[in-house]
MMTF fields as JSON, N, C-alpha, C and O atoms, coordinates in Angstrom:
{
  "mmtfVersion": "1.0.0",
  "mmtfProducer": "UNKNOWN",
  "numBonds": 263,
  "numAtoms": 264,
  "numGroups": 66,
  "numChains": 1,
  "numModels": 1,
  "chainsPerModel": [1],
  "groupsPerChain": [66],
  "chainIdList": ["A"],
  "bondAtomList": [4, 2, 8, 6, 12, 10, 16, 14, 20, 18, 24, 22, 28, 26, 32, 30, 36, 34, 40, 38, 44, 42, 48, 46, 52, 50, 56, 54, 60, 58, 64, 62, 68, 66, 72, 70, 76, 74, 80, 78, 84, 82, 88, 86, 92, 90, 96, 94, 100, 98, 104, 102, 108, 106, 112, 110, 116, 114, 120, 118, 124, 122, 128, 126, 132, 130, 136, 134, 140, 138, 144, 142, 148, 146, 152, 150, 156, 154, 160, 158, 164, 162, 168, 166, 172, 170, 176, 174, 180, 178, 184, 182, 188, 186, 192, 190, 196, 194, 200, 198, 204, 202, 208, 206, 212, 210, 216, 214, 220, 218, 224, 222, 228, 226, 232, 230, 236, 234, 240, 238, 244, 242, 248, 246, 252, 250, 256, 254, 260, 258],
  "bondOrderList": [1, 1, 1, 1, 1, 1, 1, 1, 1, 1, 1, 1, 1, 1, 1, 1, 1, 1, 1, 1, 1, 1, 1, 1, 1, 1, 1, 1, 1, 1, 1, 1, 1, 1, 1, 1, 1, 1, 1, 1, 1, 1, 1, 1, 1, 1, 1, 1, 1, 1, 1, 1, 1, 1, 1, 1, 1, 1, 1, 1, 1, 1, 1, 1, 1],
  "groupList": [{"groupName": "MET", "atomNameList": ["N", "CA", "C", "O"], "elementList": ["N", "C", "C", "O"], "formalChargeList": [0, 0, 0, 0], "bondAtomList": [1, 0, 2, 1, 3, 2], "bondOrderList": [1, 1, 2], "singleLetterCode": "M", "chemCompType": "L-PEPTIDE LINKING"}, {"groupName": "ILE", "atomNameList": ["N", "CA", "C", "O"], "elementList": ["N", "C", "C", "O"], "formalChargeList": [0, 0, 0, 0], "bondAtomList": [1, 0, 2, 1, 3, 2], "bondOrderList": [1, 1, 2], "singleLetterCode": "I", "chemCompType": "L-PEPTIDE LINKING"}, {"groupName": "ASN", "atomNameList": ["N", "CA", "C", "O"], "elementList": ["N", "C", "C", "O"], "formalChargeList": [0, 0, 0, 0], "bondAtomList": [1, 0, 2, 1, 3, 2], "bondOrderList": [1, 1, 2], "singleLetterCode": "N", "chemCompType": "L-PEPTIDE LINKING"}, {"groupName": "LEU", "atomNameList": ["N", "CA", "C", "O"], "elementList": ["N", "C", "C", "O"], "formalChargeList": [0, 0, 0, 0], "bondAtomList": [1, 0, 2, 1, 3, 2], "bondOrderList": [1, 1, 2], "singleLetterCode": "L", "chemCompType": "L-PEPTIDE LINKING"}, {"groupName": "LYS", "atomNameList": ["N", "CA", "C", "O"], "elementList": ["N", "C", "C", "O"], "formalChargeList": [0, 0, 0, 0], "bondAtomList": [1, 0, 2, 1, 3, 2], "bondOrderList": [1, 1, 2], "singleLetterCode": "K", "chemCompType": "L-PEPTIDE LINKING"}, {"groupName": "VAL", "atomNameList": ["N", "CA", "C", "O"], "elementList": ["N", "C", "C", "O"], "formalChargeList": [0, 0, 0, 0], "bondAtomList": [1, 0, 2, 1, 3, 2], "bondOrderList": [1, 1, 2], "singleLetterCode": "V", "chemCompType": "L-PEPTIDE LINKING"}, {"groupName": "ARG", "atomNameList": ["N", "CA", "C", "O"], "elementList": ["N", "C", "C", "O"], "formalChargeList": [0, 0, 0, 0], "bondAtomList": [1, 0, 2, 1, 3, 2], "bondOrderList": [1, 1, 2], "singleLetterCode": "R", "chemCompType": "L-PEPTIDE LINKING"}, {"groupName": "GLY", "atomNameList": ["N", "CA", "C", "O"], "elementList": ["N", "C", "C", "O"], "formalChargeList": [0, 0, 0, 0], "bondAtomList": [1, 0, 2, 1, 3, 2], "bondOrderList": [1, 1, 2], "singleLetterCode": "G", "chemCompType": "PEPTIDE LINKING"}, {"groupName": "THR", "atomNameList": ["N", "CA", "C", "O"], "elementList": ["N", "C", "C", "O"], "formalChargeList": [0, 0, 0, 0], "bondAtomList": [1, 0, 2, 1, 3, 2], "bondOrderList": [1, 1, 2], "singleLetterCode": "T", "chemCompType": "L-PEPTIDE LINKING"}, {"groupName": "GLN", "atomNameList": ["N", "CA", "C", "O"], "elementList": ["N", "C", "C", "O"], "formalChargeList": [0, 0, 0, 0], "bondAtomList": [1, 0, 2, 1, 3, 2], "bondOrderList": [1, 1, 2], "singleLetterCode": "Q", "chemCompType": "L-PEPTIDE LINKING"}, {"groupName": "GLU", "atomNameList": ["N", "CA", "C", "O"], "elementList": ["N", "C", "C", "O"], "formalChargeList": [0, 0, 0, 0], "bondAtomList": [1, 0, 2, 1, 3, 2], "bondOrderList": [1, 1, 2], "singleLetterCode": "E", "chemCompType": "L-PEPTIDE LINKING"}, {"groupName": "ALA", "atomNameList": ["N", "CA", "C", "O"], "elementList": ["N", "C", "C", "O"], "formalChargeList": [0, 0, 0, 0], "bondAtomList": [1, 0, 2, 1, 3, 2], "bondOrderList": [1, 1, 2], "singleLetterCode": "A", "chemCompType": "L-PEPTIDE LINKING"}, {"groupName": "CYS", "atomNameList": ["N", "CA", "C", "O"], "elementList": ["N", "C", "C", "O"], "formalChargeList": [0, 0, 0, 0], "bondAtomList": [1, 0, 2, 1, 3, 2], "bondOrderList": [1, 1, 2], "singleLetterCode": "C", "chemCompType": "L-PEPTIDE LINKING"}, {"groupName": "ASP", "atomNameList": ["N", "CA", "C", "O"], "elementList": ["N", "C", "C", "O"], "formalChargeList": [0, 0, 0, 0], "bondAtomList": [1, 0, 2, 1, 3, 2], "bondOrderList": [1, 1, 2], "singleLetterCode": "D", "chemCompType": "L-PEPTIDE LINKING"}, {"groupName": "TYR", "atomNameList": ["N", "CA", "C", "O"], "elementList": ["N", "C", "C", "O"], "formalChargeList": [0, 0, 0, 0], "bondAtomList": [1, 0, 2, 1, 3, 2], "bondOrderList": [1, 1, 2], "singleLetterCode": "Y", "chemCompType": "L-PEPTIDE LINKING"}, {"groupName": "PRO", "atomNameList": ["N", "CA", "C", "O"], "elementList": ["N", "C", "C", "O"], "formalChargeList": [0, 0, 0, 0], "bondAtomList": [1, 0, 2, 1, 3, 2], "bondOrderList": [1, 1, 2], "singleLetterCode": "P", "chemCompType": "L-PEPTIDE LINKING"}, {"groupName": "PHE", "atomNameList": ["N", "CA", "C", "O"], "elementList": ["N", "C", "C", "O"], "formalChargeList": [0, 0, 0, 0], "bondAtomList": [1, 0, 2, 1, 3, 2], "bondOrderList": [1, 1, 2], "singleLetterCode": "F", "chemCompType": "L-PEPTIDE LINKING"}],
  "groupTypeList": [0, 1, 2, 3, 4, 2, 3, 1, 4, 5, 3, 6, 4, 4, 3, 7, 0, 8, 9, 10, 4, 3, 11, 4, 10, 12, 7, 5, 5, 6, 9, 8, 1, 2, 12, 5, 10, 2, 13, 4, 14, 13, 15, 8, 3, 10, 3, 11, 16, 4, 1, 11, 4, 5, 3, 2, 6, 4, 5, 13, 10, 5, 16, 1, 16, 10],
  "groupIdList": [1, 2, 3, 4, 5, 6, 7, 8, 9, 10, 11, 12, 13, 14, 15, 16, 17, 18, 19, 20, 21, 22, 23, 24, 25, 26, 27, 28, 29, 30, 31, 32, 33, 34, 35, 36, 37, 38, 39, 40, 41, 42, 43, 44, 45, 46, 47, 48, 49, 50, 51, 52, 53, 54, 55, 56, 57, 58, 59, 60, 61, 62, 63, 64, 65, 66],
  "secStructList": [7, 7, 7, 3, 3, 3, 7, 2, 2, 2, 2, 2, 2, 2, 6, 6, 7, 7, 2, 2, 2, 2, 2, 2, 2, 2, 6, 1, 7, 2, 2, 2, 2, 2, 2, 2, 2, 6, 6, 1, 7, 7, 7, 7, 2, 2, 2, 2, 2, 2, 2, 2, 2, 2, 6, 6, 1, 7, 2, 2, 2, 2, 3, 3, 3, 7],
  "xCoordList": [50.456, 49.996, 50.879, 51.213, 51.241, 52.073, 51.188, 50.152, 51.603, 50.872, 51.578, 52.718, 50.919, 51.501, 50.9, 49.687, 51.741, 51.312, 51.896, 52.84, 51.34, 51.876, 51.802, 51.068, 52.586, 52.643, 52.116, 52.471, 51.281, 50.803, 50.123, 50.447, 49.201, 48.434, 49.357, 49.219, 50.285, 51.221, 52.072, 52.205, 52.649, 53.516, 52.736, 53.217, 51.544, 50.694, 50.337, 50.41, 49.949, 49.565, 50.754, 50.593, 51.956, 53.161, 53.386, 53.918, 52.98, 53.126, 51.916, 51.887, 50.916, 49.711, 48.9, 48.235, 48.957, 48.315, 47.029, 46.99, 45.996, 44.737, 44.806, 45.668, 43.88, 43.77, 43.479, 44.013, 42.646, 42.256, 43.471, 43.626, 44.326, 45.511, 46.482, 47.023, 46.703, 47.59, 47.035, 47.774, 45.745, 45.109, 45.287, 45.643, 45.037, 45.154, 46.574, 46.767, 47.558, 48.952, 49.383, 50.33, 48.684, 48.996, 48.13, 48.355, 47.145, 46.28, 45.226, 44.812, 44.786, 43.722, 42.648, 42.8, 41.571, 40.512, 40.821, 41.598, 40.212, 40.455, 40.147, 40.849, 39.102, 38.711, 39.822, 39.964, 40.614, 41.732, 42.756, 43.235, 43.093, 44.058, 43.506, 44.239, 42.219, 41.591, 41.702, 42.042, 41.422, 41.492, 42.919, 43.137, 43.882, 45.285, 45.702, 46.312, 45.38, 45.728, 45.149, 45.784, 43.961, 43.266, 43.453, 42.688, 44.475, 44.838, 43.698, 43.6, 42.844, 41.755, 42.105, 41.4, 43.207, 43.62, 45.133, 45.7, 45.787, 47.225, 47.425, 46.898, 48.181, 48.36, 49.198, 49.972, 49.029, 49.903, 51.311, 51.49, 52.281, 53.656, 53.806, 54.486, 53.167, 53.221, 52.649, 53.247, 51.493, 50.879, 51.732, 51.858, 52.313, 53.172, 54.336, 54.677, 54.944, 56.048, 55.581, 56.287, 54.398, 53.858, 53.598, 53.944, 52.985, 52.697, 53.993, 54.092, 54.975, 56.259, 56.902, 57.439, 56.846, 57.446, 56.769, 57.44, 55.436, 54.691, 54.992, 55.037, 55.197, 55.481, 56.974, 57.392, 57.769, 59.216, 59.92, 60.795, 59.525, 60.096, 60.44, 59.997, 61.235, 61.484, 60.32, 59.672, 60.057, 58.927, 59.007, 57.994, 60.2, 60.316, 60.213, 60.204, 60.136, 59.875, 58.375, 57.931, 57.612, 56.162, 55.435, 54.458, 55.922, 55.273, 56.163, 57.359, 55.581, 56.319, 55.728, 54.528, 56.595, 56.15, 56.327, 57.415, 55.258, 55.319, 55.077, 55.089],
  "yCoordList": [121.179, 122.52, 123.536, 123.355, 124.586, 125.644, 126.62, 127.054, 126.959, 127.944, 129.286, 129.448, 130.228, 131.527, 132.596, 132.805, 133.259, 134.375, 135.647, 135.591, 136.782, 138.025, 139.163, 139.106, 140.19, 141.381, 142.603, 143.734, 142.383, 143.483, 144.571, 145.75, 144.188, 145.182, 146.047, 147.27, 145.422, 146.147, 147.109, 148.283, 146.607, 147.441, 148.558, 149.686, 148.238, 149.222, 150.352, 151.525, 149.999, 151.016, 151.884, 153.08, 151.287, 152.078, 153.165, 154.232, 152.887, 153.856, 154.786, 155.669, 154.587, 155.408, 155.158, 156.061, 153.936, 153.583, 152.796, 151.915, 153.114, 152.37, 151.13, 151.016, 150.21, 149.043, 149.502, 148.946, 150.499, 151.022, 151.537, 151.248, 152.293, 152.851, 151.739, 151.753, 150.786, 149.666, 148.882, 148.514, 148.632, 147.89, 148.609, 147.993, 149.912, 150.693, 150.631, 150.46, 150.771, 150.743, 149.353, 149.221, 148.328, 146.953, 146.479, 145.4, 147.283, 146.918, 145.88, 145.111, 145.861, 144.939, 145.724, 146.924, 145.055, 145.709, 145.603, 144.747, 146.472, 146.5, 145.161, 144.743, 144.494, 143.211, 142.181, 141.325, 142.255, 141.32, 141.539, 140.583, 142.801, 143.116, 142.659, 142.093, 142.901, 142.475, 140.964, 140.499, 140.204, 138.737, 138.25, 137.303, 138.884, 138.499, 138.819, 137.985, 140.013, 140.415, 139.462, 139.193, 138.953, 138.097, 136.605, 135.774, 136.28, 134.884, 134.07, 132.863, 134.735, 134.037, 133.755, 133.017, 134.353, 134.202, 134.334, 135.302, 133.359, 133.456, 134.169, 133.736, 135.254, 136.025, 135.27, 134.377, 135.646, 135.104, 135.621, 136.573, 135.003, 135.448, 136.885, 137.694, 137.195, 138.555, 139.57, 140.621, 139.255, 140.169, 140.292, 141.386, 139.205, 139.249, 140.211, 140.991, 140.157, 141.06, 142.507, 143.42, 142.723, 144.081, 144.666, 145.816, 143.865, 144.328, 144.686, 145.746, 143.818, 144.073, 145.353, 146.149, 145.545, 146.735, 148.004, 148.97, 148.004, 149.185, 149.476, 150.635, 148.42, 148.584, 148.809, 148.89, 148.908, 149.136, 148.055, 148.343, 146.815, 145.667, 144.559, 144.571, 143.607, 142.39, 141.449, 141.529, 140.562, 139.641, 138.854, 138.674, 138.381, 137.582, 138.413, 137.856, 139.722, 140.586, 140.82, 141.253, 140.533, 140.73, 139.417, 139.362, 138.35, 137.033, 136.041, 135.946, 135.308, 134.33, 132.952, 132.731, 132.028, 130.655, 129.86, 129.827, 129.227, 128.428, 126.96, 126.128],
  "zCoordList": [97.159, 96.857, 97.593, 98.764, 96.894, 97.466, 98.219, 97.714, 99.425, 100.211, 100.04, 100.478, 99.417, 99.112, 100.023, 100.028, 100.78, 101.621, 101.02, 100.232, 101.389, 100.843, 101.857, 102.843, 101.575, 102.421, 101.672, 102.003, 100.675, 99.836, 100.662, 100.521, 101.505, 102.263, 103.124, 103.146, 103.825, 104.696, 103.869, 104.216, 102.772, 101.938, 101.25, 101.142, 100.793, 100.117, 101.073, 100.708, 102.302, 103.285, 103.682, 103.927, 103.748, 104.059, 103.013, 103.319, 101.784, 100.701, 100.589, 99.732, 101.458, 101.41, 100.147, 99.639, 99.643, 98.383, 98.634, 99.493, 97.89, 97.982, 97.09, 96.219, 97.331, 96.453, 95.03, 94.071, 94.899, 93.586, 92.819, 91.633, 93.49, 92.833, 92.441, 91.336, 93.331, 93.02, 91.838, 90.925, 91.86, 90.773, 89.436, 88.432, 89.436, 88.207, 87.647, 86.444, 88.525, 88.074, 87.597, 86.821, 88.067, 87.652, 86.486, 85.937, 86.112, 84.989, 85.309, 84.442, 86.58, 86.991, 87.732, 87.958, 88.109, 88.88, 90.371, 90.794, 91.15, 92.595, 93.256, 94.177, 92.787, 93.375, 93.264, 94.137, 92.195, 92.035, 93.135, 93.745, 93.388, 94.451, 95.794, 96.606, 96.036, 97.281, 97.465, 98.553, 96.428, 96.508, 96.736, 97.491, 96.097, 96.295, 97.73, 98.398, 98.202, 99.575, 100.607, 101.627, 100.356, 101.316, 101.043, 101.532, 100.259, 99.973, 99.359, 99.581, 98.592, 97.909, 96.455, 95.768, 95.989, 94.594, 94.528, 95.035, 93.902, 93.663, 92.33, 91.306, 92.344, 91.112, 90.091, 90.435, 88.837, 87.802, 88.083, 88.842, 87.482, 87.653, 87.17, 87.801, 86.047, 85.503, 86.495, 86.726, 87.08, 88.038, 89.297, 89.847, 89.755, 90.943, 90.721, 91.61, 89.535, 89.227, 89.12, 89.55, 88.549, 88.441, 89.824, 90.095, 90.701, 92.061, 92.772, 93.391, 92.688, 93.341, 92.807, 93.576, 91.507, 90.898, 91.394, 91.757, 91.409, 91.866, 93.339, 93.751, 94.126, 95.55, 95.823, 96.978, 94.761, 94.867, 95.682, 96.499, 95.446, 96.154, 95.162, 94.014, 95.629, 94.859, 95.124, 96.168, 94.18, 94.318, 95.624, 96.299, 95.986, 97.209, 98.485, 99.583, 98.356, 99.514, 99.697, 100.76, 98.662, 98.695, 98.93, 99.676, 98.281, 98.355, 99.088, 98.811, 100.016, 100.807, 100.549, 100.715, 100.139, 99.907, 101.195, 101.77, 101.639, 102.871, 102.562, 103.47]
}
């Protein structure tokens, strides 16, 4: 099993962005962003790319495979 960590919360806060705003821009609900941030849900590849794009980062700058 792949252990996926992420820096969403740190990057989002640096941009002054709420979970709600990130979720809206990614086309998901806030709870989805919360679950991804807290390592309770691994996002689909499509969602991972959307999150990275909204945060102005490359996917491998947001998600770390351990």
